[in-house]
Each structure stands twice: as C-alpha cells, then as structure tokens.
PyMOL Python script that loads the backbone (N, CA, C, O; Angstrom):
from pymol import cmd

cmd.read_pdbstr("""\
ATOM      1  N   UNK A   1      33.488-122.499   8.264  1.00  0.00           N
ATOM      2  CA  UNK A   1      33.741-121.583   7.165  1.00  0.00           C
ATOM      3  C   UNK A   1      33.593-120.152   7.679  1.00  0.00           C
ATOM      4  O   UNK A   1      32.546-119.801   8.224  1.00  0.00           O
ATOM      5  N   UNK A   2      34.619-119.324   7.515  1.00  0.00           N
ATOM      6  CA  UNK A   2      34.516-117.935   7.996  1.00  0.00           C
ATOM      7  C   UNK A   2      33.583-117.119   7.109  1.00  0.00           C
ATOM      8  O   UNK A   2      33.293-117.488   5.971  1.00  0.00           O
ATOM      9  N   UNK A   3      33.123-115.998   7.662  1.00  0.00           N
ATOM     10  CA  UNK A   3      32.304-115.108   6.850  1.00  0.00           C
ATOM     11  C   UNK A   3      33.099-114.692   5.626  1.00  0.00           C
ATOM     12  O   UNK A   3      34.289-114.390   5.721  1.00  0.00           O
ATOM     13  N   UNK A   4      32.439-114.676   4.480  1.00  0.00           N
ATOM     14  CA  UNK A   4      33.100-114.299   3.237  1.00  0.00           C
ATOM     15  C   UNK A   4      33.229-112.777   3.187  1.00  0.00           C
ATOM     16  O   UNK A   4      32.234-112.065   3.320  1.00  0.00           O
ATOM     17  N   UNK A   5      34.434-112.285   2.999  1.00  0.00           N
ATOM     18  CA  UNK A   5      34.690-110.857   2.919  1.00  0.00           C
ATOM     19  C   UNK A   5      34.636-110.415   1.464  1.00  0.00           C
ATOM     20  O   UNK A   5      35.155-111.096   0.579  1.00  0.00           O
ATOM     21  N   UNK A   6      34.014-109.289   1.227  1.00  0.00           N
ATOM     22  CA  UNK A   6      33.926-108.732  -0.114  1.00  0.00           C
ATOM     23  C   UNK A   6      34.901-107.555  -0.189  1.00  0.00           C
ATOM     24  O   UNK A   6      34.845-106.672   0.666  1.00  0.00           O
ATOM     25  N   UNK A   7      35.791-107.514  -1.184  1.00  0.00           N
ATOM     26  CA  UNK A   7      36.788-106.445  -1.249  1.00  0.00           C
ATOM     27  C   UNK A   7      36.168-105.093  -1.590  1.00  0.00           C
ATOM     28  O   UNK A   7      35.210-105.013  -2.359  1.00  0.00           O
ATOM     29  N   UNK A   8      36.731-104.030  -1.006  1.00  0.00           N
ATOM     30  CA  UNK A   8      36.305-102.671  -1.320  1.00  0.00           C
ATOM     31  C   UNK A   8      34.898-102.358  -0.854  1.00  0.00           C
ATOM     32  O   UNK A   8      34.113-103.273  -0.601  1.00  0.00           O
ATOM     33  N   UNK A   9      34.570-101.099  -0.737  1.00  0.00           N
ATOM     34  CA  UNK A   9      33.239-100.626  -0.373  1.00  0.00           C
ATOM     35  C   UNK A   9      32.671-101.329   0.868  1.00  0.00           C
ATOM     36  O   UNK A   9      31.486-101.664   0.905  1.00  0.00           O
ATOM     37  N   UNK A  10      33.505-101.548   1.867  1.00  0.00           N
ATOM     38  CA  UNK A  10      33.064-102.288   3.043  1.00  0.00           C
ATOM     39  C   UNK A  10      32.126-101.464   3.914  1.00  0.00           C
ATOM     40  O   UNK A  10      31.524-102.005   4.841  1.00  0.00           O
ATOM     41  N   UNK A  11      31.986-100.177   3.641  1.00  0.00           N
ATOM     42  CA  UNK A  11      31.082 -99.340   4.427  1.00  0.00           C
ATOM     43  C   UNK A  11      29.647 -99.397   3.895  1.00  0.00           C
ATOM     44  O   UNK A  11      28.727 -98.879   4.528  1.00  0.00           O
ATOM     45  N   UNK A  12      29.461-100.019   2.747  1.00  0.00           N
ATOM     46  CA  UNK A  12      28.140-100.064   2.139  1.00  0.00           C
ATOM     47  C   UNK A  12      27.340-101.272   2.608  1.00  0.00           C
ATOM     48  O   UNK A  12      27.897-102.308   2.971  1.00  0.00           O
ATOM     49  N   UNK A  13      26.040-101.114   2.592  1.00  0.00           N
ATOM     50  CA  UNK A  13      25.141-102.225   2.874  1.00  0.00           C
ATOM     51  C   UNK A  13      24.261-102.397   1.648  1.00  0.00           C
ATOM     52  O   UNK A  13      23.617-101.449   1.201  1.00  0.00           O
ATOM     53  N   UNK A  14      24.234-103.606   1.107  1.00  0.00           N
ATOM     54  CA  UNK A  14      23.377-103.849  -0.047  1.00  0.00           C
ATOM     55  C   UNK A  14      22.624-105.161   0.145  1.00  0.00           C
ATOM     56  O   UNK A  14      23.085-106.079   0.824  1.00  0.00           O
ATOM     57  N   UNK A  15      21.459-105.214  -0.472  1.00  0.00           N
ATOM     58  CA  UNK A  15      20.569-106.365  -0.332  1.00  0.00           C
ATOM     59  C   UNK A  15      20.121-106.797  -1.720  1.00  0.00           C
ATOM     60  O   UNK A  15      19.830-105.967  -2.581  1.00  0.00           O
ATOM     61  N   UNK A  16      20.071-108.106  -1.923  1.00  0.00           N
ATOM     62  CA  UNK A  16      19.507-108.681  -3.142  1.00  0.00           C
ATOM     63  C   UNK A  16      18.388-109.621  -2.701  1.00  0.00           C
ATOM     64  O   UNK A  16      18.646-110.693  -2.153  1.00  0.00           O
ATOM     65  N   UNK A  17      17.144-109.209  -2.945  1.00  0.00           N
ATOM     66  CA  UNK A  17      15.982-110.005  -2.538  1.00  0.00           C
ATOM     67  C   UNK A  17      15.856-111.215  -3.462  1.00  0.00           C
ATOM     68  O   UNK A  17      15.952-111.078  -4.682  1.00  0.00           O
ATOM     69  N   UNK A  18      15.643-112.388  -2.889  1.00  0.00           N
ATOM     70  CA  UNK A  18      15.449-113.582  -3.707  1.00  0.00           C
ATOM     71  C   UNK A  18      16.063-114.820  -3.079  1.00  0.00           C
ATOM     72  O   UNK A  18      16.484-114.802  -1.923  1.00  0.00           O
ATOM     73  N   UNK A  19      16.108-115.909  -3.863  1.00  0.00           N
ATOM     74  CA  UNK A  19      16.517-117.206  -3.321  1.00  0.00           C
ATOM     75  C   UNK A  19      18.024-117.399  -3.176  1.00  0.00           C
ATOM     76  O   UNK A  19      18.452-118.479  -2.767  1.00  0.00           O
ATOM     77  N   UNK A  20      18.834-116.413  -3.489  1.00  0.00           N
ATOM     78  CA  UNK A  20      20.289-116.559  -3.410  1.00  0.00           C
ATOM     79  C   UNK A  20      20.811-116.849  -2.011  1.00  0.00           C
ATOM     80  O   UNK A  20      21.963-117.253  -1.853  1.00  0.00           O
ATOM     81  N   UNK A  21      19.983-116.648  -1.002  1.00  0.00           N
ATOM     82  CA  UNK A  21      20.413-116.871   0.388  1.00  0.00           C
ATOM     83  C   UNK A  21      20.822-118.311   0.641  1.00  0.00           C
ATOM     84  O   UNK A  21      21.584-118.576   1.571  1.00  0.00           O
ATOM     85  N   UNK A  22      20.335-119.244  -0.162  1.00  0.00           N
ATOM     86  CA  UNK A  22      20.660-120.660   0.061  1.00  0.00           C
ATOM     87  C   UNK A  22      22.149-120.976  -0.157  1.00  0.00           C
ATOM     88  O   UNK A  22      22.626-122.020   0.287  1.00  0.00           O
ATOM     89  N   UNK A  23      22.862-120.109  -0.814  1.00  0.00           N
ATOM     90  CA  UNK A  23      24.310-120.294  -0.968  1.00  0.00           C
ATOM     91  C   UNK A  23      25.025-120.130   0.370  1.00  0.00           C
ATOM     92  O   UNK A  23      26.119-120.661   0.561  1.00  0.00           O
ATOM     93  N   UNK A  24      24.416-119.404   1.285  1.00  0.00           N
ATOM     94  CA  UNK A  24      25.031-119.123   2.588  1.00  0.00           C
ATOM     95  C   UNK A  24      24.381-119.906   3.730  1.00  0.00           C
ATOM     96  O   UNK A  24      25.024-120.170   4.747  1.00  0.00           O
ATOM     97  N   UNK A  25      23.119-120.274   3.567  1.00  0.00           N
ATOM     98  CA  UNK A  25      22.383-121.037   4.579  1.00  0.00           C
ATOM     99  C   UNK A  25      21.523-122.046   3.822  1.00  0.00           C
ATOM    100  O   UNK A  25      20.404-121.731   3.419  1.00  0.00           O
ATOM    101  N   UNK A  26      22.052-123.278   3.624  1.00  0.00           N
ATOM    102  CA  UNK A  26      21.371-124.247   2.755  1.00  0.00           C
ATOM    103  C   UNK A  26      19.940-124.586   3.157  1.00  0.00           C
ATOM    104  O   UNK A  26      19.120-124.897   2.293  1.00  0.00           O
ATOM    105  N   UNK A  27      19.626-124.532   4.440  1.00  0.00           N
ATOM    106  CA  UNK A  27      18.267-124.858   4.887  1.00  0.00           C
ATOM    107  C   UNK A  27      17.751-123.733   5.772  1.00  0.00           C
ATOM    108  O   UNK A  27      18.517-123.070   6.471  1.00  0.00           O
ATOM    109  N   UNK A  28      16.447-123.532   5.728  1.00  0.00           N
ATOM    110  CA  UNK A  28      15.851-122.515   6.589  1.00  0.00           C
ATOM    111  C   UNK A  28      15.997-122.893   8.055  1.00  0.00           C
ATOM    112  O   UNK A  28      16.229-124.056   8.386  1.00  0.00           O
ATOM    113  N   UNK A  29      15.861-121.911   8.921  1.00  0.00           N
ATOM    114  CA  UNK A  29      15.918-122.140  10.365  1.00  0.00           C
ATOM    115  C   UNK A  29      14.558-121.819  10.963  1.00  0.00           C
ATOM    116  O   UNK A  29      13.895-120.884  10.513  1.00  0.00           O
ATOM    117  N   UNK A  30      14.126-122.577  11.973  1.00  0.00           N
ATOM    118  CA  UNK A  30      12.842-122.284  12.613  1.00  0.00           C
ATOM    119  C   UNK A  30      12.835-120.876  13.209  1.00  0.00           C
ATOM    120  O   UNK A  30      13.786-120.464  13.874  1.00  0.00           O
ATOM    121  N   UNK A  31      11.750-120.152  12.960  1.00  0.00           N
ATOM    122  CA  UNK A  31      11.608-118.816  13.522  1.00  0.00           C
ATOM    123  C   UNK A  31      12.188-117.692  12.678  1.00  0.00           C
ATOM    124  O   UNK A  31      12.231-116.544  13.121  1.00  0.00           O
ATOM    125  N   UNK A  32      12.630-118.006  11.476  1.00  0.00           N
ATOM    126  CA  UNK A  32      13.235-117.001  10.600  1.00  0.00           C
ATOM    127  C   UNK A  32      12.587-117.032   9.221  1.00  0.00           C
ATOM    128  O   UNK A  32      12.255-118.097   8.701  1.00  0.00           O
ATOM    129  N   UNK A  33      12.412-115.846   8.636  1.00  0.00           N
ATOM    130  CA  UNK A  33      12.047-115.706   7.224  1.00  0.00           C
ATOM    131  C   UNK A  33      13.305-115.275   6.487  1.00  0.00           C
ATOM    132  O   UNK A  33      13.923-114.274   6.851  1.00  0.00           O
ATOM    133  N   UNK A  34      13.686-116.011   5.465  1.00  0.00           N
ATOM    134  CA  UNK A  34      14.872-115.657   4.685  1.00  0.00           C
ATOM    135  C   UNK A  34      14.440-114.816   3.493  1.00  0.00           C
ATOM    136  O   UNK A  34      13.560-115.206   2.726  1.00  0.00           O
ATOM    137  N   UNK A  35      15.071-113.659   3.349  1.00  0.00           N
ATOM    138  CA  UNK A  35      14.652-112.667   2.363  1.00  0.00           C
ATOM    139  C   UNK A  35      15.557-112.614   1.133  1.00  0.00           C
ATOM    140  O   UNK A  35      15.091-112.319   0.032  1.00  0.00           O
ATOM    141  N   UNK A  36      16.831-112.895   1.313  1.00  0.00           N
ATOM    142  CA  UNK A  36      17.774-112.775   0.211  1.00  0.00           C
ATOM    143  C   UNK A  36      19.193-112.771   0.717  1.00  0.00           C
ATOM    144  O   UNK A  36      19.502-113.372   1.745  1.00  0.00           O
ATOM    145  N   UNK A  37      20.062-112.085  -0.018  1.00  0.00           N
ATOM    146  CA  UNK A  37      21.484-111.991   0.323  1.00  0.00           C
ATOM    147  C   UNK A  37      21.779-110.569   0.760  1.00  0.00           C
ATOM    148  O   UNK A  37      21.255-109.614   0.188  1.00  0.00           O
ATOM    149  N   UNK A  38      22.622-110.432   1.780  1.00  0.00           N
ATOM    150  CA  UNK A  38      23.028-109.123   2.256  1.00  0.00           C
ATOM    151  C   UNK A  38      24.550-109.041   2.254  1.00  0.00           C
ATOM    152  O   UNK A  38      25.238-110.001   2.601  1.00  0.00           O
ATOM    153  N   UNK A  39      25.064-107.880   1.859  1.00  0.00           N
ATOM    154  CA  UNK A  39      26.465-107.547   2.042  1.00  0.00           C
ATOM    155  C   UNK A  39      26.475-106.454   3.096  1.00  0.00           C
ATOM    156  O   UNK A  39      26.082-105.321   2.815  1.00  0.00           O
ATOM    157  N   UNK A  40      26.911-106.771   4.292  1.00  0.00           N
ATOM    158  CA  UNK A  40      26.849-105.851   5.428  1.00  0.00           C
ATOM    159  C   UNK A  40      28.269-105.549   5.875  1.00  0.00           C
ATOM    160  O   UNK A  40      28.926-106.386   6.493  1.00  0.00           O
ATOM    161  N   UNK A  41      28.739-104.348   5.560  1.00  0.00           N
ATOM    162  CA  UNK A  41      30.099-103.922   5.886  1.00  0.00           C
ATOM    163  C   UNK A  41      31.135-104.920   5.384  1.00  0.00           C
ATOM    164  O   UNK A  41      32.093-105.244   6.085  1.00  0.00           O
ATOM    165  N   UNK A  42      30.931-105.403   4.159  1.00  0.00           N
ATOM    166  CA  UNK A  42      31.890-106.287   3.519  1.00  0.00           C
ATOM    167  C   UNK A  42      31.706-107.760   3.788  1.00  0.00           C
ATOM    168  O   UNK A  42      32.465-108.574   3.264  1.00  0.00           O
ATOM    169  N   UNK A  43      30.728-108.130   4.583  1.00  0.00           N
ATOM    170  CA  UNK A  43      30.480-109.536   4.899  1.00  0.00           C
ATOM    171  C   UNK A  43      29.219-109.993   4.159  1.00  0.00           C
ATOM    172  O   UNK A  43      28.173-109.352   4.254  1.00  0.00           O
ATOM    173  N   UNK A  44      29.323-111.092   3.429  1.00  0.00           N
ATOM    174  CA  UNK A  44      28.202-111.629   2.670  1.00  0.00           C
ATOM    175  C   UNK A  44      27.525-112.757   3.432  1.00  0.00           C
ATOM    176  O   UNK A  44      28.190-113.553   4.094  1.00  0.00           O
ATOM    177  N   UNK A  45      26.196-112.823   3.336  1.00  0.00           N
ATOM    178  CA  UNK A  45      25.461-113.911   3.968  1.00  0.00           C
ATOM    179  C   UNK A  45      23.983-113.828   3.644  1.00  0.00           C
ATOM    180  O   UNK A  45      23.540-112.953   2.901  1.00  0.00           O
ATOM    181  N   UNK A  46      23.234-114.750   4.214  1.00  0.00           N
ATOM    182  CA  UNK A  46      21.782-114.780   4.029  1.00  0.00           C
ATOM    183  C   UNK A  46      21.148-113.706   4.912  1.00  0.00           C
ATOM    184  O   UNK A  46      21.509-113.561   6.080  1.00  0.00           O
ATOM    185  N   UNK A  47      20.206-112.959   4.350  1.00  0.00           N
ATOM    186  CA  UNK A  47      19.463-111.962   5.119  1.00  0.00           C
ATOM    187  C   UNK A  47      18.193-112.616   5.643  1.00  0.00           C
ATOM    188  O   UNK A  47      17.392-113.148   4.874  1.00  0.00           O
ATOM    189  N   UNK A  48      18.018-112.572   6.954  1.00  0.00           N
ATOM    190  CA  UNK A  48      16.851-113.203   7.569  1.00  0.00           C
ATOM    191  C   UNK A  48      16.172-112.227   8.521  1.00  0.00           C
ATOM    192  O   UNK A  48      16.799-111.312   9.055  1.00  0.00           O
ATOM    193  N   UNK A  49      14.881-112.443   8.719  1.00  0.00           N
ATOM    194  CA  UNK A  49      14.070-111.626   9.618  1.00  0.00           C
ATOM    195  C   UNK A  49      13.481-112.553  10.677  1.00  0.00           C
ATOM    196  O   UNK A  49      12.835-113.551  10.357  1.00  0.00           O
ATOM    197  N   UNK A  50      13.715-112.206  11.952  1.00  0.00           N
ATOM    198  CA  UNK A  50      13.229-113.023  13.060  1.00  0.00           C
ATOM    199  C   UNK A  50      11.735-112.836  13.243  1.00  0.00           C
ATOM    200  O   UNK A  50      11.240-111.708  13.240  1.00  0.00           O
ATOM    201  N   UNK A  51      11.002-113.959  13.406  1.00  0.00           N
ATOM    202  CA  UNK A  51       9.562-113.881  13.633  1.00  0.00           C
ATOM    203  C   UNK A  51       9.259-113.267  14.989  1.00  0.00           C
ATOM    204  O   UNK A  51       8.289-112.521  15.125  1.00  0.00           O
ATOM    205  N   UNK A  52      10.062-113.563  15.980  1.00  0.00           N
ATOM    206  CA  UNK A  52       9.743-113.140  17.347  1.00  0.00           C
ATOM    207  C   UNK A  52      10.133-111.701  17.642  1.00  0.00           C
ATOM    208  O   UNK A  52       9.351-110.956  18.232  1.00  0.00           O
ATOM    209  N   UNK A  53      11.335-111.302  17.237  1.00  0.00           N
ATOM    210  CA  UNK A  53      11.801-109.961  17.589  1.00  0.00           C
ATOM    211  C   UNK A  53      11.684-108.954  16.457  1.00  0.00           C
ATOM    212  O   UNK A  53      11.724-107.748  16.697  1.00  0.00           O
ATOM    213  N   UNK A  54      11.538-109.434  15.219  1.00  0.00           N
ATOM    214  CA  UNK A  54      11.506-108.527  14.078  1.00  0.00           C
ATOM    215  C   UNK A  54      12.878-107.996  13.712  1.00  0.00           C
ATOM    216  O   UNK A  54      12.988-107.044  12.938  1.00  0.00           O
ATOM    217  N   UNK A  55      13.927-108.597  14.257  1.00  0.00           N
ATOM    218  CA  UNK A  55      15.296-108.149  13.994  1.00  0.00           C
ATOM    219  C   UNK A  55      15.823-108.796  12.721  1.00  0.00           C
ATOM    220  O   UNK A  55      15.493-109.939  12.404  1.00  0.00           O
ATOM    221  N   UNK A  56      16.647-108.047  12.001  1.00  0.00           N
ATOM    222  CA  UNK A  56      17.338-108.585  10.836  1.00  0.00           C
ATOM    223  C   UNK A  56      18.630-109.254  11.298  1.00  0.00           C
ATOM    224  O   UNK A  56      19.232-108.859  12.296  1.00  0.00           O
ATOM    225  N   UNK A  57      19.040-110.275  10.546  1.00  0.00           N
ATOM    226  CA  UNK A  57      20.305-110.935  10.849  1.00  0.00           C
ATOM    227  C   UNK A  57      20.961-111.396   9.567  1.00  0.00           C
ATOM    228  O   UNK A  57      20.296-111.687   8.572  1.00  0.00           O
ATOM    229  N   UNK A  58      22.278-111.457   9.611  1.00  0.00           N
ATOM    230  CA  UNK A  58      23.084-112.049   8.570  1.00  0.00           C
ATOM    231  C   UNK A  58      23.404-113.454   9.073  1.00  0.00           C
ATOM    232  O   UNK A  58      23.973-113.608  10.153  1.00  0.00           O
ATOM    233  N   UNK A  59      23.045-114.472   8.306  1.00  0.00           N
ATOM    234  CA  UNK A  59      23.237-115.852   8.750  1.00  0.00           C
ATOM    235  C   UNK A  59      24.097-116.596   7.740  1.00  0.00           C
ATOM    236  O   UNK A  59      23.825-116.582   6.540  1.00  0.00           O
ATOM    237  N   UNK A  60      25.145-117.247   8.249  1.00  0.00           N
ATOM    238  CA  UNK A  60      26.025-118.078   7.431  1.00  0.00           C
ATOM    239  C   UNK A  60      26.195-119.408   8.146  1.00  0.00           C
ATOM    240  O   UNK A  60      26.715-119.460   9.261  1.00  0.00           O
ATOM    241  N   UNK A  61      25.758-120.476   7.506  1.00  0.00           N
ATOM    242  CA  UNK A  61      25.879-121.831   8.060  1.00  0.00           C
ATOM    243  C   UNK A  61      25.394-121.919   9.505  1.00  0.00           C
ATOM    244  O   UNK A  61      26.041-122.548  10.343  1.00  0.00           O
ATOM    245  N   UNK A  62      24.270-121.299   9.790  1.00  0.00           N
ATOM    246  CA  UNK A  62      23.662-121.389  11.117  1.00  0.00           C
ATOM    247  C   UNK A  62      24.171-120.391  12.133  1.00  0.00           C
ATOM    248  O   UNK A  62      23.615-120.298  13.228  1.00  0.00           O
ATOM    249  N   UNK A  63      25.220-119.637  11.805  1.00  0.00           N
ATOM    250  CA  UNK A  63      25.732-118.609  12.718  1.00  0.00           C
ATOM    251  C   UNK A  63      24.992-117.305  12.452  1.00  0.00           C
ATOM    252  O   UNK A  63      24.893-116.858  11.309  1.00  0.00           O
ATOM    253  N   UNK A  64      24.480-116.707  13.505  1.00  0.00           N
ATOM    254  CA  UNK A  64      23.617-115.527  13.395  1.00  0.00           C
ATOM    255  C   UNK A  64      24.378-114.289  13.857  1.00  0.00           C
ATOM    256  O   UNK A  64      24.981-114.278  14.930  1.00  0.00           O
ATOM    257  N   UNK A  65      24.338-113.240  13.024  1.00  0.00           N
ATOM    258  CA  UNK A  65      24.911-111.936  13.374  1.00  0.00           C
ATOM    259  C   UNK A  65      23.801-110.907  13.188  1.00  0.00           C
ATOM    260  O   UNK A  65      23.366-110.654  12.064  1.00  0.00           O
ATOM    261  N   UNK A  66      23.347-110.316  14.284  1.00  0.00           N
ATOM    262  CA  UNK A  66      22.259-109.343  14.195  1.00  0.00           C
ATOM    263  C   UNK A  66      22.754-108.048  13.567  1.00  0.00           C
ATOM    264  O   UNK A  66      23.898-107.637  13.764  1.00  0.00           O
ATOM    265  N   UNK A  67      21.862-107.413  12.801  1.00  0.00           N
ATOM    266  CA  UNK A  67      22.207-106.224  12.023  1.00  0.00           C
ATOM    267  C   UNK A  67      21.405-105.015  12.493  1.00  0.00           C
ATOM    268  O   UNK A  67      20.347-105.155  13.106  1.00  0.00           O
ATOM    269  N   UNK A  68      21.923-103.836  12.197  1.00  0.00           N
ATOM    270  CA  UNK A  68      21.239-102.592  12.522  1.00  0.00           C
ATOM    271  C   UNK A  68      19.955-102.472  11.700  1.00  0.00           C
ATOM    272  O   UNK A  68      19.984-102.501  10.470  1.00  0.00           O
ATOM    273  N   UNK A  69      18.832-102.338  12.403  1.00  0.00           N
ATOM    274  CA  UNK A  69      17.509-102.368  11.754  1.00  0.00           C
ATOM    275  C   UNK A  69      17.313-101.227  10.748  1.00  0.00           C
ATOM    276  O   UNK A  69      16.844-101.461   9.634  1.00  0.00           O
ATOM    277  N   UNK A  70      17.664-100.019  11.126  1.00  0.00           N
ATOM    278  CA  UNK A  70      17.428 -98.866  10.249  1.00  0.00           C
ATOM    279  C   UNK A  70      18.259 -98.963   8.966  1.00  0.00           C
ATOM    280  O   UNK A  70      17.771 -98.643   7.881  1.00  0.00           O
ATOM    281  N   UNK A  71      19.491 -99.397   9.091  1.00  0.00           N
ATOM    282  CA  UNK A  71      20.371 -99.519   7.930  1.00  0.00           C
ATOM    283  C   UNK A  71      19.854-100.576   6.962  1.00  0.00           C
ATOM    284  O   UNK A  71      19.827-100.360   5.750  1.00  0.00           O
ATOM    285  N   UNK A  72      19.446-101.713   7.502  1.00  0.00           N
ATOM    286  CA  UNK A  72      18.957-102.796   6.641  1.00  0.00           C
ATOM    287  C   UNK A  72      17.595-102.441   6.049  1.00  0.00           C
ATOM    288  O   UNK A  72      17.326-102.766   4.893  1.00  0.00           O
ATOM    289  N   UNK A  73      16.726-101.774   6.827  1.00  0.00           N
ATOM    290  CA  UNK A  73      15.438-101.316   6.280  1.00  0.00           C
ATOM    291  C   UNK A  73      15.645-100.461   5.035  1.00  0.00           C
ATOM    292  O   UNK A  73      14.951-100.635   4.033  1.00  0.00           O
ATOM    293  N   UNK A  74      16.602 -99.536   5.101  1.00  0.00           N
ATOM    294  CA  UNK A  74      16.878 -98.662   3.961  1.00  0.00           C
ATOM    295  C   UNK A  74      17.390 -99.469   2.768  1.00  0.00           C
ATOM    296  O   UNK A  74      16.995 -99.208   1.632  1.00  0.00           O
ATOM    297  N   UNK A  75      18.260-100.439   3.014  1.00  0.00           N
ATOM    298  CA  UNK A  75      18.796-101.261   1.922  1.00  0.00           C
ATOM    299  C   UNK A  75      17.721-102.158   1.318  1.00  0.00           C
ATOM    300  O   UNK A  75      17.701-102.364   0.104  1.00  0.00           O
ATOM    301  N   UNK A  76      16.832-102.690   2.144  1.00  0.00           N
ATOM    302  CA  UNK A  76      15.734-103.525   1.642  1.00  0.00           C
ATOM    303  C   UNK A  76      14.790-102.684   0.793  1.00  0.00           C
ATOM    304  O   UNK A  76      14.355-103.124  -0.271  1.00  0.00           O
ATOM    305  N   UNK A  77      14.472-101.486   1.251  1.00  0.00           N
ATOM    306  CA  UNK A  77      13.606-100.593   0.475  1.00  0.00           C
ATOM    307  C   UNK A  77      14.237-100.275  -0.876  1.00  0.00           C
ATOM    308  O   UNK A  77      13.557-100.299  -1.902  1.00  0.00           O
ATOM    309  N   UNK A  78      15.520 -99.982  -0.879  1.00  0.00           N
ATOM    310  CA  UNK A  78      16.216 -99.686  -2.129  1.00  0.00           C
ATOM    311  C   UNK A  78      16.199-100.911  -3.055  1.00  0.00           C
ATOM    312  O   UNK A  78      16.001-100.768  -4.262  1.00  0.00           O
ATOM    313  N   UNK A  79      16.403-102.109  -2.501  1.00  0.00           N
ATOM    314  CA  UNK A  79      16.379-103.331  -3.318  1.00  0.00           C
ATOM    315  C   UNK A  79      15.001-103.545  -3.925  1.00  0.00           C
ATOM    316  O   UNK A  79      14.892-103.959  -5.079  1.00  0.00           O
ATOM    317  N   UNK A  80      13.946-103.267  -3.161  1.00  0.00           N
ATOM    318  CA  UNK A  80      12.590-103.427  -3.685  1.00  0.00           C
ATOM    319  C   UNK A  80      12.307-102.426  -4.793  1.00  0.00           C
ATOM    320  O   UNK A  80      11.672-102.768  -5.790  1.00  0.00           O
ATOM    321  N   UNK A  81      12.771-101.195  -4.630  1.00  0.00           N
ATOM    322  CA  UNK A  81      12.571-100.166  -5.658  1.00  0.00           C
ATOM    323  C   UNK A  81      13.290-100.566  -6.947  1.00  0.00           C
ATOM    324  O   UNK A  81      12.708-100.491  -8.029  1.00  0.00           O
ATOM    325  N   UNK A  82      14.564-100.994  -6.835  1.00  0.00           N
ATOM    326  CA  UNK A  82      15.334-101.343  -8.023  1.00  0.00           C
ATOM    327  C   UNK A  82      14.837-102.623  -8.660  1.00  0.00           C
ATOM    328  O   UNK A  82      14.977-102.787  -9.872  1.00  0.00           O
ATOM    329  N   UNK A  83      14.262-103.535  -7.895  1.00  0.00           N
ATOM    330  CA  UNK A  83      13.760-104.775  -8.495  1.00  0.00           C
ATOM    331  C   UNK A  83      12.531-104.509  -9.369  1.00  0.00           C
ATOM    332  O   UNK A  83      12.225-105.288 -10.272  1.00  0.00           O
ATOM    333  N   UNK A  84      11.833-103.411  -9.096  1.00  0.00           N
ATOM    334  CA  UNK A  84      10.672-103.034  -9.908  1.00  0.00           C
ATOM    335  C   UNK A  84      11.015-101.983 -10.957  1.00  0.00           C
ATOM    336  O   UNK A  84      10.126-101.473 -11.639  1.00  0.00           O
ATOM    337  N   UNK A  85      12.290-101.660 -11.088  1.00  0.00           N
ATOM    338  CA  UNK A  85      12.734-100.608 -12.004  1.00  0.00           C
ATOM    339  C   UNK A  85      12.604-101.064 -13.445  1.00  0.00           C
ATOM    340  O   UNK A  85      13.084-102.139 -13.807  1.00  0.00           O
ATOM    341  N   UNK A  86      11.960-100.254 -14.265  1.00  0.00           N
ATOM    342  CA  UNK A  86      11.836-100.516 -15.686  1.00  0.00           C
ATOM    343  C   UNK A  86      12.283 -99.267 -16.430  1.00  0.00           C
ATOM    344  O   UNK A  86      11.570 -98.263 -16.420  1.00  0.00           O
ATOM    345  N   UNK A  87      13.453 -99.304 -17.079  1.00  0.00           N
ATOM    346  CA  UNK A  87      13.974 -98.100 -17.736  1.00  0.00           C
ATOM    347  C   UNK A  87      13.131 -97.630 -18.914  1.00  0.00           C
ATOM    348  O   UNK A  87      13.319 -96.510 -19.389  1.00  0.00           O
ATOM    349  N   UNK A  88      12.206 -98.457 -19.397  1.00  0.00           N
ATOM    350  CA  UNK A  88      11.404 -98.069 -20.548  1.00  0.00           C
ATOM    351  C   UNK A  88      10.129 -97.341 -20.174  1.00  0.00           C
ATOM    352  O   UNK A  88       9.404 -96.873 -21.052  1.00  0.00           O
ATOM    353  N   UNK A  89       9.844 -97.237 -18.885  1.00  0.00           N
ATOM    354  CA  UNK A  89       8.610 -96.580 -18.442  1.00  0.00           C
ATOM    355  C   UNK A  89       8.880 -95.120 -18.188  1.00  0.00           C
ATOM    356  O   UNK A  89       7.973 -94.381 -17.807  1.00  0.00           O
TER     357      UNK A  89
END
""", "prot")
cmd.dss("prot")
cmd.show_as("cartoon", "prot")
cmd.util.cbc("prot")
cmd.orient("prot")
C-alpha cells in the first residue's frame, strides 16, 4: 500500500496525538513509541518516536520514513497545546 497522499497544503506538518495511528500501523513495533497520526508534507501515517535514537518517524505498514526533528517537535507542541484548549476559560 503506497503512502496516502493528502490533497492541498502539502507544505504543512500536523500531528494528532492519540490512538489513530493504528489505522496506519496495526501493531506496535519493538523499539518505538507510537504517539499519534502525522501529516508530513502531504503524507499521512503513524507518528513514532525511536527509543534508541530519539528520532521521529512516519510509519505505514512497517515502512519507516524518518522526519525532521525540529519540524515535528513544533507540530507535537502545537498538538499538545490545542488538545488542552478550552474556549470557555
């Protein structure tokens, strides 16, 4: 199965923290923490963090694509901020 392409806004990186990663990687892999779903330059997949190197990766059906650390750090931080967002406060 090829990487799923998302139309438009392919220059953006977005992260959704949570269990949605199982749609792209049905089972966990040894040595990885799965954090959620990432859209990285238009490609959707599971967002994972390597235990050994601390590198982020986009994983789809066991295929690993390493991602730029600074870009993903910023997207993860933004996802954490928005997940705690309460418009009534």
